[in-house]
ROMARZA-414771 format. One line per field, with one value per atom (N, C-alpha, C, O): x, y, z; residue in three letters. Coordinates in nm, 2 decimals. Example, Ala and Ser with C-alpha at 12.3 -4.5 7.8 and 13.67 -1.06 7.14 Angstrom:
residues 2
east: [1.32:1.23:1.32:1.42:1.28:1.37:1.29:1.34]
north: [-0.57:-0.45:-0.33:-0.33:-0.22:-0.11:0.00:0.11]
up: [0.78:0.78:0.78:0.85:0.71:0.71:0.79:0.80]
rest: [ALA:ALA:ALA:ALA:SER:SER:SER:SER]
***
This chain:
residues 186
east: [0.54:0.69:0.76:0.72:0.87:0.96:1.06:1.13:1.08:1.18:1.30:1.35:1.35:1.47:1.43:1.33:1.50:1.47:1.33:1.28:1.27:1.14:1.03:0.91:1.05:0.95:0.88:0.95:0.75:0.67:0.64:0.64:0.60:0.56:0.43:0.42:0.34:0.22:0.26:0.20:0.36:0.40:0.46:0.44:0.53:0.59:0.48:0.49:0.38:0.27:0.19:0.16:0.16:0.09:0.17:0.12:0.30:0.39:0.39:0.38:0.39:0.38:0.25:0.24:0.14:0.01:0.00:-0.06:0.07:0.07:0.14:0.10:0.25:0.32:0.23:0.23:0.16:0.07:-0.04:-0.08:-0.09:-0.20:-0.14:-0.21:-0.02:0.04:0.05:0.03:0.07:0.08:-0.06:-0.07:-0.16:-0.29:-0.36:-0.41:-0.35:-0.42:-0.34:-0.37:-0.24:-0.15:-0.14:-0.05:-0.24:-0.25:-0.16:-0.13:-0.11:-0.02:-0.11:-0.22:-0.06:-0.13:-0.24:-0.34:-0.23:-0.33:-0.30:-0.22:-0.36:-0.34:-0.21:-0.19:-0.12:0.02:0.03:-0.02:0.10:0.14:0.02:0.03:-0.08:-0.20:-0.26:-0.30:-0.27:-0.33:-0.23:-0.28:-0.10:-0.01:-0.01:-0.02:-0.01:-0.02:-0.14:-0.14:-0.26:-0.38:-0.37:-0.42:-0.32:-0.30:-0.21:-0.23:-0.10:0.00:-0.06:-0.04:-0.13:-0.20:-0.29:-0.29:-0.37:-0.46:-0.39:-0.43:-0.28:-0.20:-0.13:-0.13:-0.08:-0.02:-0.12:-0.09:-0.24:-0.34:-0.38:-0.39:-0.40:-0.43:-0.33:-0.36:-0.20:-0.09:-0.08:-0.07:-0.09:-0.08:-0.20:-0.19:-0.32:-0.44:-0.45:-0.48:-0.42:-0.43:-0.31:-0.33:-0.19:-0.07:-0.01:0.09:-0.06:-0.01:0.14:0.20:0.21:0.35:0.43:0.55:0.37:0.45:0.46:0.55:0.38:0.39:0.52:0.59:0.55:0.68:0.80:0.90:0.79:0.89:0.92:1.03:0.81:0.82:0.88:0.96:0.85:0.91:1.06:1.13:1.10:1.25:1.32:1.45:1.25:1.31:1.36:1.30:1.47:1.52:1.42:1.41:1.35:1.26:1.18:1.23:1.06:0.98:0.93:0.87:0.95:0.89:0.76:0.77:0.65:0.52:0.48:0.48:0.45:0.41:0.26:0.25:0.16:0.03:-0.04:-0.12:0.00:-0.06:0.04:0.09:0.08:0.17:0.08:0.03:0.08:0.01:0.11:0.20:0.09:0.18:0.10:0.00:0.14:0.08:0.18:0.29:0.15:0.24:0.18:0.08:0.23:0.20:0.33:0.34:0.41:0.55:0.64:0.74:0.61:0.68:0.58:0.46:0.63:0.54:0.62:0.73:0.55:0.60:0.52:0.40:0.57:0.50:0.53:0.64:0.43:0.45:0.37:0.26:0.42:0.35:0.42:0.54:0.35:0.41:0.38:0.28:0.47:0.46:0.54:0.59:0.55:0.62:0.71:0.69:0.83:0.92:0.89:0.88:0.87:0.84:0.95:1.00:1.00:1.09:1.02:0.98:1.02:0.95:0.80:0.75:0.74:0.60:0.57:0.46:0.67:0.66:0.71:0.82:0.63:0.67:0.79:0.77:0.90:1.01:1.04:1.10:1.00:1.02:0.91:0.85:0.90:0.81:0.89:0.99:0.84:0.91:0.82:0.70:0.87:0.81:0.88:1.01:0.81:0.87:0.83:0.72:0.93:0.91:0.99:1.10:0.93:1.00:0.95:0.84:1.05:1.02:1.06:1.16:0.98:1.01:0.99:0.91:1.06:1.05:1.05:1.14:0.96:0.96:0.82:0.72:0.81:0.68:0.59:0.59:0.50:0.40:0.28:0.29:0.17:0.04:-0.04:-0.06:-0.10:-0.19:-0.16:-0.08:-0.24:-0.22:-0.25:-0.33:-0.19:-0.22:-0.18:-0.11:-0.24:-0.20:-0.17:-0.22:-0.07:-0.03:0.03:0.06:0.04:0.11:0.24:0.25:0.33:0.45:0.51:0.49:0.59:0.66:0.81:0.83:0.90:1.04:1.08:1.07:1.12:1.17:1.32:1.39:1.37:1.51:1.56:1.53:1.62:1.65:1.77:1.80:1.86:1.98:1.98:1.93:2.04:2.06:2.14:2.11:2.24:2.32:2.24:2.26:2.16:2.07:1.98:1.96:1.92:1.83:1.91:1.86:2.03:2.10:2.15:2.15:2.18:2.22:2.10:2.12:1.99:1.86:1.84:1.81:1.84:1.81:1.91:1.88:2.04:2.14:2.15:2.20:2.09:2.10:2.01:1.90:2.05:1.96:1.86:1.76:1.87:1.78:1.82:1.92:1.76:1.79:1.72:1.59:1.78:1.72:1.72:1.82:1.62:1.61:1.71:1.72:1.79:1.90:1.90:1.80:2.01:2.02:2.02:2.01:2.04:2.05:1.91:1.90:1.81:1.67:1.62:1.64:1.57:1.51:1.36:1.30:1.30:1.16:1.10:1.15:0.99:0.92:0.77:0.72:0.69:0.55:0.50:0.56:0.39:0.34:0.30:0.32:0.27:0.23:0.35:0.34:0.48:0.60:0.62:0.66:0.59:0.59:0.70:0.82:0.65:0.74:0.82:0.92:0.79:0.87:1.00:1.09:1.02:1.15:1.24:1.22:1.33:1.41:1.51:1.55:1.57:1.67:1.80:1.86:1.83:1.95:1.93:2.02:1.80:1.77:1.79:1.84:1.73:1.73:1.88:1.91:1.97:2.10:2.18:2.27:2.14:2.20:2.14:2.20:2.01:1.94:1.90:1.81:1.97:1.95:1.81:1.76:1.75:1.62:1.53:1.57:1.41:1.31:1.19:1.14:1.15:1.04:0.92:0.93:0.80:0.68:0.59:0.57:0.54:0.45:0.31:0.31:0.20:0.07:-0.04:-0.01:-0.16:-0.28:-0.28:-0.33:-0.23:-0.22:-0.36:-0.44:-0.39:-0.51:-0.48:-0.41:-0.52:-0.50:-0.47:-0.49:-0.42:-0.40:-0.26:-0.23:-0.16:-0.02:0.01:0.00:0.07:0.10:0.22:0.33:0.21:0.32:0.36:0.32:0.43:0.48:0.62:0.64:0.71:0.85:0.89:0.85:0.98:1.03:1.16:1.22:1.21:1.34:1.34:1.24:1.44:1.44:1.36:1.37:1.30:1.22:1.32:1.41:1.30:1.39:1.31:1.20:1.36:1.29:1.36:1.48:1.28:1.34:1.26:1.13:1.33:1.26:1.19:1.24:1.06:0.98:0.93:0.93:0.88:0.82:0.67:0.65:0.58:0.44:0.37:0.25]
north: [-4.34:-4.35:-4.24:-4.12:-4.26:-4.16:-4.11:-4.20:-3.98:-3.92:-3.86:-3.76:-3.91:-3.85:-3.75:-3.68:-3.75:-3.67:-3.68:-3.59:-3.80:-3.83:-3.76:-3.77:-3.70:-3.64:-3.74:-3.82:-3.74:-3.83:-3.76:-3.64:-3.84:-3.79:-3.70:-3.60:-3.75:-3.67:-3.53:-3.43:-3.53:-3.40:-3.31:-3.19:-3.37:-3.29:-3.24:-3.12:-3.32:-3.27:-3.16:-3.06:-3.18:-3.07:-2.94:-2.83:-2.95:-2.84:-2.76:-2.64:-2.84:-2.78:-2.71:-2.60:-2.77:-2.71:-2.58:-2.49:-2.58:-2.46:-2.34:-2.23:-2.38:-2.27:-2.22:-2.10:-2.31:-2.27:-2.18:-2.08:-2.22:-2.13:-2.00:-1.90:-1.99:-1.86:-1.77:-1.65:-1.82:-1.74:-1.70:-1.59:-1.78:-1.75:-1.62:-1.55:-1.58:-1.46:-1.33:-1.23:-1.33:-1.21:-1.15:-1.08:-1.17:-1.10:-1.15:-1.07:-1.27:-1.32:-1.32:-1.38:-1.27:-1.26:-1.16:-1.17:-1.06:-0.96:-0.83:-0.84:-0.72:-0.60:-0.53:-0.41:-0.60:-0.55:-0.43:-0.42:-0.33:-0.21:-0.13:-0.09:-0.12:-0.04:-0.11:-0.04:-0.24:-0.31:-0.30:-0.28:-0.32:-0.31:-0.17:-0.15:-0.07:0.07:0.10:0.16:0.05:0.07:0.00:0.06:-0.12:-0.19:-0.12:-0.11:-0.07:0.01:0.14:0.17:0.21:0.33:0.30:0.37:0.20:0.16:0.12:0.16:0.05:0.00:0.12:0.13:0.21:0.33:0.42:0.46:0.44:0.51:0.45:0.51:0.31:0.24:0.26:0.29:0.24:0.25:0.39:0.40:0.49:0.63:0.67:0.74:0.63:0.66:0.58:0.64:0.46:0.37:0.40:0.39:0.42:0.44:0.57:0.57:0.69:0.82:0.84:0.91:0.78:0.79:0.74:0.78:0.65:0.59:0.69:0.67:0.79:0.89:0.97:1.00:1.00:1.07:0.98:1.02:0.85:0.76:0.75:0.75:0.74:0.74:0.87:0.87:0.98:1.11:1.12:1.18:1.05:1.05:0.94:0.94:0.85:0.74:0.78:0.87:0.72:0.74:0.68:0.72:0.57:0.50:0.40:0.36:0.36:0.27:0.16:0.20:0.04:-0.07:-0.12:-0.16:-0.10:-0.14:-0.28:-0.29:-0.37:-0.50:-0.52:-0.56:-0.49:-0.48:-0.62:-0.62:-0.72:-0.85:-0.96:-0.99:-1.03:-1.14:-1.26:-1.25:-1.37:-1.49:-1.59:-1.62:-1.65:-1.75:-1.88:-1.87:-1.99:-2.12:-2.23:-2.22:-2.32:-2.43:-2.55:-2.53:-2.66:-2.79:-2.87:-2.96:-2.83:-2.89:-2.81:-2.75:-2.81:-2.73:-2.62:-2.64:-2.50:-2.39:-2.28:-2.29:-2.17:-2.06:-1.94:-1.94:-1.83:-1.70:-1.63:-1.64:-1.55:-1.47:-1.35:-1.35:-1.24:-1.11:-1.02:-1.04:-0.92:-0.82:-0.68:-0.65:-0.58:-0.45:-0.35:-0.38:-0.23:-0.12:-0.05:-0.03:-0.01:0.08:0.22:0.26:0.30:0.44:0.53:0.51:0.63:0.73:0.86:0.90:0.93:1.06:1.05:1.14:0.94:0.91:0.87:0.85:0.85:0.81:0.67:0.64:0.59:0.45:0.45:0.51:0.38:0.38:0.24:0.22:0.13:0.00:-0.09:-0.05:-0.21:-0.31:-0.43:-0.47:-0.50:-0.61:-0.73:-0.70:-0.85:-0.96:-1.01:-1.00:-1.06:-1.11:-1.26:-1.30:-1.35:-1.49:-1.55:-1.51:-1.65:-1.72:-1.87:-1.90:-1.96:-2.10:-2.14:-2.09:-2.23:-2.27:-2.43:-2.49:-2.48:-2.62:-2.63:-2.57:-2.70:-2.71:-2.73:-2.77:-2.71:-2.74:-2.62:-2.52:-2.63:-2.53:-2.59:-2.68:-2.54:-2.58:-2.45:-2.39:-2.42:-2.31:-2.22:-2.24:-2.11:-2.00:-1.87:-1.86:-1.77:-1.63:-1.53:-1.56:-1.41:-1.30:-1.18:-1.17:-1.10:-0.99:-0.89:-0.92:-0.77:-0.66:-0.62:-0.65:-0.57:-0.52:-0.40:-0.39:-0.33:-0.21:-0.22:-0.24:-0.19:-0.18:-0.03:0.02:0.03:0.17:0.17:0.13:0.22:0.23:0.36:0.47:0.36:0.49:0.56:0.67:0.49:0.56:0.54:0.44:0.63:0.63:0.50:0.44:0.47:0.35:0.23:0.14:0.21:0.09:0.08:-0.03:0.19:0.20:0.16:0.08:0.21:0.18:0.04:-0.03:-0.02:-0.16:-0.25:-0.34:-0.21:-0.29:-0.28:-0.38:-0.16:-0.14:-0.21:-0.25:-0.21:-0.27:-0.42:-0.48:-0.48:-0.63:-0.70:-0.64:-0.81:-0.89:-0.97:-1.02:-0.98:-1.05:-1.03:-1.09:-0.93:-0.89:-0.97:-0.99:-1.03:-1.11:-1.04:-0.97:-1.05:-0.99:-1.06:-1.18:-0.98:-1.04:-0.97:-0.91:-0.98:-0.93:-0.78:-0.72:-0.71:-0.57:-0.50:-0.38:-0.58:-0.53:-0.52:-0.62:-0.41:-0.39:-0.40:-0.33:-0.49:-0.50:-0.40:-0.38:-0.34:-0.25:-0.27:-0.33:-0.23:-0.24:-0.11:-0.01:-0.11:0.01:0.12:0.24:0.07:0.17:0.26:0.37:0.20:0.28:0.40:0.50:0.38:0.49:0.59:0.57:0.72:0.83:0.82:0.89:0.73:0.71:0.65:0.64:0.60:0.54:0.66:0.73:0.69:0.81:0.82:0.72:0.94:0.96:0.87:0.82:0.85:0.77:0.62:0.56:0.57:0.44:0.43:0.33:0.52:0.51:0.53:0.48:0.59:0.60:0.47:0.44:0.40:0.27:0.16:0.06:0.17:0.06:0.11:0.20:0.06:0.12:0.08:0.15:-0.03:-0.08:-0.11:-0.19:-0.06:-0.09:-0.15:-0.10:-0.27:-0.35:-0.34:-0.36:-0.31:-0.31:-0.42:-0.41:-0.51:-0.61:-0.58:-0.56:-0.58:-0.54:-0.60:-0.66:-0.59:-0.64:-0.79:-0.85:-0.86:-1.01:-1.07:-1.03:-1.17:-1.25:-1.39:-1.42:-1.49:-1.62:-1.71:-1.67:-1.83:-1.93:-1.96:-2.05:-1.90:-1.92:-1.81:-1.69:-1.85:-1.75:-1.67:-1.73:-1.54:-1.45:-1.45:-1.54:-1.34:-1.33:-1.28:-1.18:-1.34:-1.29:-1.28:-1.35:-1.19:-1.17:-1.24:-1.23:-1.31:-1.38:-1.48:-1.56:-1.47:-1.56:-1.51:-1.58:-1.40:-1.35:-1.28:-1.21:-1.31:-1.26:-1.17:-1.20:-1.05:-0.95:-0.94:-0.93:-0.95:-0.94:-0.84:-0.84:-0.76:-0.66:-0.73:-0.83:-0.68:-0.74:-0.64:-0.52:-0.68:-0.59:-0.65:-0.75:-0.58:-0.63:-0.62:-0.66]
up: [-0.04:-0.07:-0.01:-0.02:0.05:0.11:0.01:-0.06:0.00:-0.09:-0.02:-0.07:0.08:0.14:0.25:0.23:0.36:0.47:0.53:0.59:0.51:0.56:0.48:0.52:0.37:0.29:0.20:0.14:0.20:0.12:-0.02:-0.03:-0.11:-0.24:-0.22:-0.28:-0.13:-0.10:-0.04:-0.08:0.04:0.10:-0.01:-0.01:-0.10:-0.22:-0.30:-0.34:-0.33:-0.42:-0.34:-0.41:-0.22:-0.14:-0.14:-0.15:-0.12:-0.12:-0.25:-0.26:-0.36:-0.49:-0.51:-0.57:-0.46:-0.47:-0.39:-0.43:-0.28:-0.19:-0.27:-0.26:-0.34:-0.41:-0.53:-0.55:-0.59:-0.70:-0.64:-0.70:-0.52:-0.46:-0.42:-0.43:-0.38:-0.34:-0.46:-0.44:-0.58:-0.70:-0.75:-0.81:-0.72:-0.78:-0.75:-0.83:-0.62:-0.58:-0.59:-0.53:-0.67:-0.68:-0.82:-0.85:-0.90:-1.03:-1.14:-1.23:-1.13:-1.24:-1.36:-1.36:-1.47:-1.60:-1.60:-1.67:-1.51:-1.50:-1.58:-1.68:-1.55:-1.62:-1.60:-1.63:-1.53:-1.52:-1.43:-1.32:-1.48:-1.41:-1.35:-1.23:-1.42:-1.37:-1.25:-1.16:-1.25:-1.14:-1.02:-0.90:-1.04:-0.93:-0.87:-0.75:-0.96:-0.91:-0.82:-0.72:-0.87:-0.80:-0.66:-0.56:-0.65:-0.52:-0.43:-0.31:-0.49:-0.41:-0.36:-0.24:-0.44:-0.39:-0.28:-0.18:-0.29:-0.18:-0.05:0.06:-0.07:0.04:0.11:0.24:0.03:0.09:0.17:0.28:0.11:0.18:0.31:0.41:0.31:0.43:0.53:0.65:0.49:0.59:0.65:0.77:0.57:0.62:0.70:0.80:0.67:0.74:0.88:0.98:0.87:0.99:1.09:1.21:1.03:1.11:1.07:0.99:1.11:1.06:1.07:0.99:1.17:1.18:1.06:1.04:0.99:0.88:0.76:0.68:0.76:0.66:0.67:0.58:0.80:0.83:0.80:0.74:0.83:0.80:0.65:0.60:0.57:0.42:0.37:0.27:0.43:0.38:0.41:0.33:0.51:0.54:0.46:0.46:0.40:0.33:0.19:0.13:0.15:0.01:-0.09:-0.21:-0.05:-0.14:-0.05:0.05:-0.10:-0.03:-0.13:-0.23:-0.09:-0.17:-0.10:0.01:-0.17:-0.12:-0.18:-0.31:-0.10:-0.15:-0.09:0.02:-0.17:-0.12:-0.08:0.00:-0.15:-0.12:-0.14:-0.25:-0.03:-0.04:0.01:0.12:-0.06:-0.02:0.01:-0.06:0.13:0.18:0.22:0.28:0.17:0.21:0.23:0.17:0.31:0.33:0.40:0.48:0.37:0.44:0.44:0.36:0.53:0.53:0.44:0.48:0.31:0.21:0.18:0.16:0.17:0.14:0.06:0.02:0.04:-0.03:-0.02:0.04:-0.07:-0.07:-0.19:-0.25:-0.24:-0.36:-0.36:-0.31:-0.41:-0.42:-0.52:-0.55:-0.56:-0.65:-0.59:-0.53:-0.62:-0.57:-0.65:-0.76:-0.60:-0.67:-0.57:-0.45:-0.63:-0.56:-0.59:-0.71:-0.49:-0.51:-0.45:-0.34:-0.53:-0.48:-0.49:-0.60:-0.38:-0.37:-0.42:-0.49:-0.39:-0.42:-0.56:-0.60:-0.64:-0.78:-0.81:-0.76:-0.87:-0.90:-1.00:-1.11:-0.97:-1.06:-1.11:-1.22:-1.04:-1.07:-1.01:-0.91:-1.07:-1.01:-0.97:-1.04:-0.86:-0.81:-0.77:-0.74:-0.78:-0.73:-0.61:-0.60:-0.51:-0.39:-0.38:-0.40:-0.36:-0.36:-0.24:-0.21:-0.18:-0.07:-0.07:-0.09:-0.05:-0.03:0.11:0.16:0.17:0.30:0.31:0.24:0.40:0.44:0.59:0.65:0.65:0.80:0.85:0.78:0.98:1.05:1.03:1.10:0.93:0.90:0.83:0.75:0.87:0.80:0.80:0.90:0.68:0.67:0.56:0.47:0.56:0.46:0.52:0.61:0.46:0.51:0.40:0.30:0.41:0.32:0.41:0.52:0.36:0.44:0.34:0.22:0.39:0.31:0.38:0.50:0.31:0.38:0.30:0.18:0.37:0.31:0.36:0.48:0.26:0.30:0.28:0.17:0.39:0.38:0.38:0.47:0.26:0.24:0.30:0.24:0.41:0.49:0.44:0.48:0.36:0.31:0.16:0.10:0.09:-0.05:-0.09:-0.20:-0.01:-0.04:-0.04:-0.12:0.06:0.07:-0.05:-0.10:-0.09:-0.20:-0.33:-0.41:-0.35:-0.47:-0.47:-0.58:-0.36:-0.35:-0.39:-0.47:-0.34:-0.38:-0.53:-0.59:-0.58:-0.72:-0.82:-0.93:-0.78:-0.86:-0.86:-0.96:-0.76:-0.75:-0.84:-0.88:-0.89:-0.98:-0.90:-0.96:-0.77:-0.68:-0.54:-0.49:-0.47:-0.34:-0.24:-0.25:-0.14:-0.04:0.10:0.13:0.17:0.31:0.39:0.40:0.46:0.55:0.68:0.72:0.75:0.89:0.89:1.00:0.78:0.78:0.78:0.78:0.79:0.79:0.93:1.01:0.97:1.11:1.09:1.01:1.17:1.17:1.27:1.38:1.23:1.32:1.31:1.21:1.40:1.39:1.33:1.35:1.25:1.19:1.30:1.27:1.42:1.52:1.56:1.61:1.54:1.58:1.49:1.53:1.36:1.26:1.29:1.28:1.32:1.34:1.46:1.48:1.56:1.68:1.65:1.74:1.53:1.50:1.47:1.37:1.56:1.55:1.45:1.38:1.43:1.33:1.35:1.26:1.48:1.51:1.47:1.43:1.48:1.44:1.29:1.24:1.21:1.07:1.01:0.90:1.09:1.05:1.07:1.00:1.17:1.20:1.12:1.09:1.09:1.02:0.88:0.86:0.78:0.64:0.58:0.49:0.63:0.58:0.69:0.78:0.69:0.80:0.73:0.63:0.78:0.73:0.82:0.94:0.76:0.83:0.77:0.65:0.85:0.80:0.86:0.99:0.78:0.84:0.76:0.65:0.81:0.74:0.73:0.63:0.83:0.82:0.84:0.93:0.76:0.77:0.73:0.63:0.81:0.77:0.89:1.01:0.86:0.97:1.00:1.09:0.94:0.98:1.08:1.06:1.20:1.30:1.26:1.23:1.26:1.23:1.08:1.01:1.04:0.91:0.92:0.99:0.85:0.85:0.71:0.62:0.68:0.55:0.53:0.42:0.63:0.62:0.50:0.49:0.42:0.30:0.18:0.08:0.19:0.08:-0.02:0.02:-0.15:-0.25:-0.34:-0.38:-0.37:-0.45:-0.58:-0.59:-0.69:-0.82:-0.91:-0.90:-0.98:-1.07:-1.18:-1.23:-1.20:-1.31:-1.40:-1.37:-1.52:-1.61:-1.62:-1.68:-1.56:-1.55:-1.68:-1.70]
rest: [MET:MET:MET:MET:THR:THR:THR:THR:ILE:ILE:ILE:ILE:GLY:GLY:GLY:GLY:ASN:ASN:ASN:ASN:GLY:GLY:GLY:GLY:MET:MET:MET:MET:THR:THR:THR:THR:ARG:ARG:ARG:ARG:ARG:ARG:ARG:ARG:GLY:GLY:GLY:GLY:LEU:LEU:LEU:LEU:VAL:VAL:VAL:VAL:LEU:LEU:LEU:LEU:GLY:GLY:GLY:GLY:ALA:ALA:ALA:ALA:GLY:GLY:GLY:GLY:ALA:ALA:ALA:ALA:LEU:LEU:LEU:LEU:GLY:GLY:GLY:GLY:LEU:LEU:LEU:LEU:ALA:ALA:ALA:ALA:ALA:ALA:ALA:ALA:CYS:CYS:CYS:CYS:ALA:ALA:ALA:ALA:ASN:ASN:ASN:ASN:GLY:GLY:GLY:GLY:VAL:VAL:VAL:VAL:GLY:GLY:GLY:GLY:SER:SER:SER:SER:ASN:ASN:ASN:ASN:GLY:GLY:GLY:GLY:ALA:ALA:ALA:ALA:ALA:ALA:ALA:ALA:GLN:GLN:GLN:GLN:ILE:ILE:ILE:ILE:ASP:ASP:ASP:ASP:ALA:ALA:ALA:ALA:ARG:ARG:ARG:ARG:VAL:VAL:VAL:VAL:ASP:ASP:ASP:ASP:ALA:ALA:ALA:ALA:THR:THR:THR:THR:GLN:GLN:GLN:GLN:ARG:ARG:ARG:ARG:PHE:PHE:PHE:PHE:LEU:LEU:LEU:LEU:PHE:PHE:PHE:PHE:GLN:GLN:GLN:GLN:ARG:ARG:ARG:ARG:TYR:TYR:TYR:TYR:PRO:PRO:PRO:PRO:GLY:GLY:GLY:GLY:THR:THR:THR:THR:GLN:GLN:GLN:GLN:ASP:ASP:ASP:ASP:LEU:LEU:LEU:LEU:ALA:ALA:ALA:ALA:ALA:ALA:ALA:ALA:ARG:ARG:ARG:ARG:ALA:ALA:ALA:ALA:ALA:ALA:ALA:ALA:GLY:GLY:GLY:GLY:VAL:VAL:VAL:VAL:LEU:LEU:LEU:LEU:TYR:TYR:TYR:TYR:MET:MET:MET:MET:PRO:PRO:PRO:PRO:LEU:LEU:LEU:LEU:VAL:VAL:VAL:VAL:THR:THR:THR:THR:GLU:GLU:GLU:GLU:ALA:ALA:ALA:ALA:GLY:GLY:GLY:GLY:PHE:PHE:PHE:PHE:GLY:GLY:GLY:GLY:ILE:ILE:ILE:ILE:GLY:GLY:GLY:GLY:GLY:GLY:GLY:GLY:ALA:ALA:ALA:ALA:TYR:TYR:TYR:TYR:GLY:GLY:GLY:GLY:ARG:ARG:ARG:ARG:GLY:GLY:GLY:GLY:ALA:ALA:ALA:ALA:LEU:LEU:LEU:LEU:ARG:ARG:ARG:ARG:ILE:ILE:ILE:ILE:GLN:GLN:GLN:GLN:GLY:GLY:GLY:GLY:VAL:VAL:VAL:VAL:THR:THR:THR:THR:VAL:VAL:VAL:VAL:ASP:ASP:ASP:ASP:TYR:TYR:TYR:TYR:TYR:TYR:TYR:TYR:ALA:ALA:ALA:ALA:ALA:ALA:ALA:ALA:ALA:ALA:ALA:ALA:LYS:LYS:LYS:LYS:GLY:GLY:GLY:GLY:THR:THR:THR:THR:ILE:ILE:ILE:ILE:GLY:GLY:GLY:GLY:LEU:LEU:LEU:LEU:GLN:GLN:GLN:GLN:ILE:ILE:ILE:ILE:GLY:GLY:GLY:GLY:ALA:ALA:ALA:ALA:GLN:GLN:GLN:GLN:GLN:GLN:GLN:GLN:TYR:TYR:TYR:TYR:ALA:ALA:ALA:ALA:HIS:HIS:HIS:HIS:ALA:ALA:ALA:ALA:LEU:LEU:LEU:LEU:PHE:PHE:PHE:PHE:PHE:PHE:PHE:PHE:MET:MET:MET:MET:THR:THR:THR:THR:GLN:GLN:GLN:GLN:ASP:ASP:ASP:ASP:ALA:ALA:ALA:ALA:LEU:LEU:LEU:LEU:GLU:GLU:GLU:GLU:THR:THR:THR:THR:PHE:PHE:PHE:PHE:ARG:ARG:ARG:ARG:ARG:ARG:ARG:ARG:SER:SER:SER:SER:SER:SER:SER:SER:GLY:GLY:GLY:GLY:TRP:TRP:TRP:TRP:ALA:ALA:ALA:ALA:VAL:VAL:VAL:VAL:GLY:GLY:GLY:GLY:ALA:ALA:ALA:ALA:ASP:ASP:ASP:ASP:VAL:VAL:VAL:VAL:ARG:ARG:ARG:ARG:TYR:TYR:TYR:TYR:ALA:ALA:ALA:ALA:THR:THR:THR:THR:PRO:PRO:PRO:PRO:GLU:GLU:GLU:GLU:GLN:GLN:GLN:GLN:GLY:GLY:GLY:GLY:ALA:ALA:ALA:ALA:SER:SER:SER:SER:ILE:ILE:ILE:ILE:GLY:GLY:GLY:GLY:LYS:LYS:LYS:LYS:GLU:GLU:GLU:GLU:THR:THR:THR:THR:THR:THR:THR:THR:GLU:GLU:GLU:GLU:LEU:LEU:LEU:LEU:GLU:GLU:GLU:GLU:PRO:PRO:PRO:PRO:VAL:VAL:VAL:VAL:ILE:ILE:ILE:ILE:ALA:ALA:ALA:ALA:LEU:LEU:LEU:LEU:VAL:VAL:VAL:VAL:PHE:PHE:PHE:PHE:GLY:GLY:GLY:GLY:GLN:GLN:GLN:GLN:GLN:GLN:GLN:GLN:GLY:GLY:GLY:GLY:LEU:LEU:LEU:LEU:ILE:ILE:ILE:ILE:ALA:ALA:ALA:ALA:GLY:GLY:GLY:GLY:ALA:ALA:ALA:ALA:THR:THR:THR:THR:LEU:LEU:LEU:LEU:GLY:GLY:GLY:GLY:GLY:GLY:GLY:GLY:THR:THR:THR:THR:LYS:LYS:LYS:LYS:TYR:TYR:TYR:TYR:THR:THR:THR:THR:ARG:ARG:ARG:ARG:ILE:ILE:ILE:ILE:ILE:ILE:ILE:ILE:PRO:PRO:PRO:PRO]
***
């Protein structure tokens, strides 16, 4: 049966299943803050050891949101979900969930980590004040290898720098476009 725009009931069910799968591997109903902090610690260590320039970038940032595990799955309709922590001067101050829904030509699943470096106090405050902050055009994507090579002039022009790393799975590429971040109490 077709449900409008050429979508079948089967596609709708598969898409809903993909969203459920995306939530399963991310600690929903888990030990809360302690588990998120442990994952964030491991992610931060990995990022700094594997890409040493990112340590300098984090030191220059007003705050860093670490999302250690985001699971994305889709079969026409898809989604992504993950949980992480916002750290200011190396200390966790808030916990966030990242969620994204997609419709389009996609099949597969993947997991990845990402970090958002808030390079200005204003960008950090805007993020923290919002009830649901979505990634927009004001985010500059960089590769982890760039790390410290992202100069001061870039960070003054780009208030938020996003690094996506540790990708595994069958969907080509990972983008944060359309991802919405919401503060949570784990």
